[in-house]
Short mmCIF file of the C-alpha atoms (twelve columns), coordinates in Angstrom:
data_MODEL
# 
_entry.id   MODEL 
# 
loop_
_atom_site.group_PDB 
_atom_site.id 
_atom_site.type_symbol 
_atom_site.label_atom_id 
_atom_site.label_alt_id 
_atom_site.label_comp_id 
_atom_site.label_asym_id 
_atom_site.label_seq_id 
_atom_site.Cartn_x 
_atom_site.Cartn_y 
_atom_site.Cartn_z 
_atom_site.pdbx_PDB_model_num 
ATOM 1   C CA . MET A 1   39.904 -97.188  70.539 1 
ATOM 2   C CA . ALA A 2   40.086 -95.580  67.089 1 
ATOM 3   C CA . THR A 3   37.691 -96.575  64.361 1 
ATOM 4   C CA . ILE A 4   38.839 -97.898  60.994 1 
ATOM 5   C CA . THR A 5   37.859 -94.567  59.394 1 
ATOM 6   C CA . GLU A 6   39.926 -92.591  61.912 1 
ATOM 7   C CA . LEU A 7   42.866 -94.930  61.381 1 
ATOM 8   C CA . LYS A 8   42.631 -94.531  57.584 1 
ATOM 9   C CA . CYS A 9   42.521 -90.748  57.954 1 
ATOM 10  C CA . ALA A 10  45.521 -90.758  60.304 1 
ATOM 11  C CA . VAL A 11  47.579 -92.942  57.947 1 
ATOM 12  C CA . ARG A 12  46.603 -90.837  54.914 1 
ATOM 13  C CA . ASP A 13  47.435 -87.571  56.736 1 
ATOM 14  C CA . THR A 14  50.799 -88.954  57.839 1 
ATOM 15  C CA . LEU A 15  51.678 -90.155  54.344 1 
ATOM 16  C CA . GLU A 16  50.645 -86.814  52.840 1 
ATOM 17  C CA . SER A 17  52.603 -84.775  55.405 1 
ATOM 18  C CA . ARG A 18  55.734 -86.823  54.679 1 
ATOM 19  C CA . GLY A 19  55.285 -86.443  50.921 1 
ATOM 20  C CA . VAL A 20  54.961 -90.194  50.521 1 
ATOM 21  C CA . MET A 21  51.395 -90.152  49.188 1 
ATOM 22  C CA . ALA A 22  52.346 -88.150  46.073 1 
ATOM 23  C CA . GLN A 23  55.296 -90.465  45.435 1 
ATOM 24  C CA . LEU A 24  53.086 -93.535  45.766 1 
ATOM 25  C CA . LYS A 25  50.503 -92.111  43.372 1 
ATOM 26  C CA . ALA A 26  53.209 -91.202  40.845 1 
ATOM 27  C CA . ARG A 27  54.777 -94.650  41.159 1 
ATOM 28  C CA . ILE A 28  51.418 -96.343  40.621 1 
ATOM 29  C CA . ARG A 29  50.734 -94.202  37.525 1 
ATOM 30  C CA . ALA A 30  54.185 -95.032  36.122 1 
ATOM 31  C CA . GLU A 31  53.711 -98.753  36.766 1 
ATOM 32  C CA . VAL A 32  50.233 -98.746  35.189 1 
ATOM 33  C CA . PHE A 33  51.609 -96.921  32.147 1 
ATOM 34  C CA . SER A 34  54.471 -99.393  31.906 1 
ATOM 35  C CA . ALA A 35  52.064 -102.327 32.096 1 
ATOM 36  C CA . LEU A 36  49.832 -100.826 29.382 1 
ATOM 37  C CA . ASP A 37  52.653 -99.635  27.119 1 
ATOM 38  C CA . ASP A 38  52.619 -101.646 23.909 1 
ATOM 39  C CA . GLN A 39  56.280 -102.338 23.172 1 
ATOM 40  C CA . SER A 40  55.382 -103.981 19.864 1 
ATOM 41  C CA . GLU A 41  54.167 -100.639 18.501 1 
ATOM 42  C CA . PRO A 42  57.192 -98.824  17.063 1 
ATOM 43  C CA . ARG A 43  57.845 -95.302  18.251 1 
ATOM 44  C CA . PRO A 44  58.084 -92.578  15.612 1 
ATOM 45  C CA . PRO A 45  61.635 -91.387  15.039 1 
ATOM 46  C CA . LEU A 46  62.634 -88.421  17.172 1 
ATOM 47  C CA . SER A 47  63.416 -85.237  15.285 1 
ATOM 48  C CA . HIS A 48  66.499 -83.324  16.379 1 
ATOM 49  C CA . GLU A 49  64.263 -80.645  17.953 1 
ATOM 50  C CA . ASN A 50  62.218 -83.209  19.887 1 
ATOM 51  C CA . LEU A 51  65.394 -84.869  21.132 1 
ATOM 52  C CA . LEU A 52  66.635 -81.545  22.526 1 
ATOM 53  C CA . ILE A 53  63.250 -80.600  23.994 1 
ATOM 54  C CA . ASN A 54  62.810 -83.998  25.637 1 
ATOM 55  C CA . GLU A 55  66.278 -83.759  27.119 1 
ATOM 56  C CA . LEU A 56  65.606 -80.275  28.533 1 
ATOM 57  C CA . ILE A 57  62.417 -81.606  30.096 1 
ATOM 58  C CA . ARG A 58  64.100 -84.746  31.435 1 
ATOM 59  C CA . GLU A 59  66.912 -82.706  33.009 1 
ATOM 60  C CA . TYR A 60  64.271 -80.509  34.691 1 
ATOM 61  C CA . LEU A 61  62.273 -83.542  35.894 1 
ATOM 62  C CA . ASP A 62  65.371 -85.281  37.265 1 
ATOM 63  C CA . PHE A 63  66.542 -82.116  39.034 1 
ATOM 64  C CA . ASN A 64  63.169 -81.777  40.757 1 
ATOM 65  C CA . LYS A 65  63.118 -85.508  41.577 1 
ATOM 66  C CA . TYR A 66  60.096 -86.247  39.369 1 
ATOM 67  C CA . ARG A 67  61.608 -89.651  38.599 1 
ATOM 68  C CA . TYR A 68  58.403 -91.453  37.713 1 
ATOM 69  C CA . THR A 69  57.293 -88.666  35.394 1 
ATOM 70  C CA . ALA A 70  60.721 -88.774  33.748 1 
ATOM 71  C CA . SER A 71  60.456 -92.541  33.317 1 
ATOM 72  C CA . VAL A 72  57.060 -92.181  31.621 1 
ATOM 73  C CA . LEU A 73  58.443 -89.445  29.324 1 
ATOM 74  C CA . THR A 74  61.344 -91.671  28.317 1 
ATOM 75  C CA . ALA A 75  59.164 -94.718  27.738 1 
ATOM 76  C CA . GLU A 76  56.398 -92.924  25.891 1 
ATOM 77  C CA . SER A 77  58.583 -90.749  23.664 1 
ATOM 78  C CA . GLY A 78  61.172 -93.354  22.755 1 
ATOM 79  C CA . HIS A 79  63.826 -90.963  24.077 1 
ATOM 80  C CA . PRO A 80  67.189 -92.633  24.791 1 
ATOM 81  C CA . GLU A 81  67.545 -94.028  28.329 1 
ATOM 82  C CA . VAL A 82  70.991 -92.471  28.749 1 
ATOM 83  C CA . PRO A 83  70.867 -88.679  29.191 1 
ATOM 84  C CA . LEU A 84  72.617 -86.530  26.623 1 
ATOM 85  C CA . ASP A 85  75.823 -84.855  27.717 1 
ATOM 86  C CA . ARG A 86  74.947 -81.434  29.138 1 
ATOM 87  C CA . GLN A 87  77.764 -79.698  27.239 1 
ATOM 88  C CA . PHE A 88  76.505 -81.231  24.003 1 
ATOM 89  C CA . LEU A 89  72.995 -79.962  24.795 1 
ATOM 90  C CA . ALA A 90  74.311 -76.471  25.604 1 
ATOM 91  C CA . ASN A 91  76.341 -76.413  22.381 1 
ATOM 92  C CA . GLU A 92  73.345 -77.494  20.287 1 
ATOM 93  C CA . LEU A 93  71.263 -74.695  21.834 1 
ATOM 94  C CA . LYS A 94  74.134 -72.226  21.402 1 
ATOM 95  C CA . VAL A 95  74.132 -71.535  25.140 1 
ATOM 96  C CA . VAL A 96  77.178 -70.375  27.072 1 
ATOM 97  C CA . GLU A 97  77.035 -71.105  30.776 1 
ATOM 98  C CA . ASP A 98  78.758 -69.552  33.737 1 
ATOM 99  C CA . ALA A 99  79.684 -71.497  36.872 1 
ATOM 100 C CA . SER A 100 76.438 -70.701  38.702 1 
ATOM 101 C CA . SER A 101 74.173 -71.751  35.833 1 
ATOM 102 C CA . LYS A 102 75.645 -75.257  35.765 1 
ATOM 103 C CA . SER A 103 74.012 -76.094  39.102 1 
ATOM 104 C CA . VAL A 104 70.476 -75.926  37.671 1 
ATOM 105 C CA . PRO A 105 68.843 -77.386  34.552 1 
ATOM 106 C CA . LEU A 106 69.372 -75.527  31.276 1 
ATOM 107 C CA . LEU A 107 65.621 -74.939  31.084 1 
ATOM 108 C CA . TYR A 108 65.823 -72.676  34.145 1 
ATOM 109 C CA . GLY A 109 68.525 -70.593  32.474 1 
ATOM 110 C CA . LEU A 110 66.554 -70.316  29.240 1 
ATOM 111 C CA . VAL A 111 63.383 -69.232  31.049 1 
ATOM 112 C CA . SER A 112 65.369 -66.784  33.186 1 
ATOM 113 C CA . HIS A 113 66.965 -65.311  30.062 1 
ATOM 114 C CA . PHE A 114 63.618 -64.701  28.374 1 
ATOM 115 C CA . LEU A 115 62.018 -63.319  31.530 1 
ATOM 116 C CA . SER A 116 64.839 -60.836  32.060 1 
ATOM 117 C CA . SER A 117 65.509 -59.733  28.455 1 
ATOM 118 C CA . SER A 118 63.460 -56.939  26.954 1 
ATOM 119 C CA . GLY A 119 64.369 -57.548  23.306 1 
ATOM 120 C CA . ASP A 120 63.909 -55.117  20.417 1 
ATOM 121 C CA . SER A 121 60.240 -55.861  19.760 1 
ATOM 122 C CA . GLY A 122 58.525 -54.550  22.868 1 
ATOM 123 C CA . GLY A 123 59.693 -57.402  25.087 1 
ATOM 124 C CA . LYS A 124 58.420 -60.092  22.720 1 
ATOM 125 C CA . VAL A 125 60.480 -62.669  20.852 1 
ATOM 126 C CA . LEU A 126 59.526 -63.729  17.343 1 
ATOM 127 C CA . LEU A 127 59.477 -67.511  17.164 1 
ATOM 128 C CA . ARG A 128 60.010 -69.009  13.745 1 
ATOM 129 C CA . GLY A 129 58.604 -72.354  12.656 1 
ATOM 130 C CA . ALA A 130 60.808 -75.317  13.433 1 
ATOM 131 C CA . SER A 131 61.965 -77.777  10.806 1 
ATOM 132 C CA . LEU A 132 60.194 -80.787  12.260 1 
ATOM 133 C CA . SER A 133 60.001 -83.792  9.996  1 
ATOM 134 C CA . ALA A 134 56.613 -84.834  11.391 1 
ATOM 135 C CA . GLY A 135 53.915 -83.437  13.647 1 
ATOM 136 C CA . PRO A 136 52.140 -80.116  13.941 1 
ATOM 137 C CA . ILE A 137 54.057 -76.859  13.691 1 
ATOM 138 C CA . ALA A 138 53.079 -73.885  15.803 1 
ATOM 139 C CA . SER A 139 52.459 -70.433  14.391 1 
ATOM 140 C CA . ASN A 140 55.464 -68.311  13.513 1 
ATOM 141 C CA . THR A 141 54.309 -65.290  15.454 1 
ATOM 142 C CA . MET A 142 53.157 -64.533  18.923 1 
ATOM 143 C CA . PRO A 143 49.751 -62.908  19.250 1 
ATOM 144 C CA . GLY A 144 49.927 -59.170  19.742 1 
ATOM 145 C CA . PRO A 145 48.139 -57.212  22.435 1 
ATOM 146 C CA . ASP A 146 45.006 -56.986  20.264 1 
ATOM 147 C CA . ALA A 147 44.744 -60.765  19.742 1 
# 
């Protein structure tokens, strides 16, 4: 007859091999966050840039079935519950899609574009400061090879 320890190990191994353990842990984290989330504290208004970034991230999370992570992002950021229209998002980012790119999140296409383009500045892209209404702004330039 198996001991309690052996039974626990067998159940844990089975849940891990089926991918259930990670889902349970994610669900528990999401539920704990939801229970602790103070709804009386107003969320800061989303800037246009944050709205687009959050939507790119949510589309990626949904595509990869990270539902609990997506639910925490939505709750914590104050992002709208209803996803933005993908064509609207593509238009805002000035992205033109072909038929094959529509089957994956826009974030994949953007990353693929930057990984495959060499650019005019030695393969680097100059990022300019965003016009965020609140919050920290990253540096305008990427560090060079000597940084």
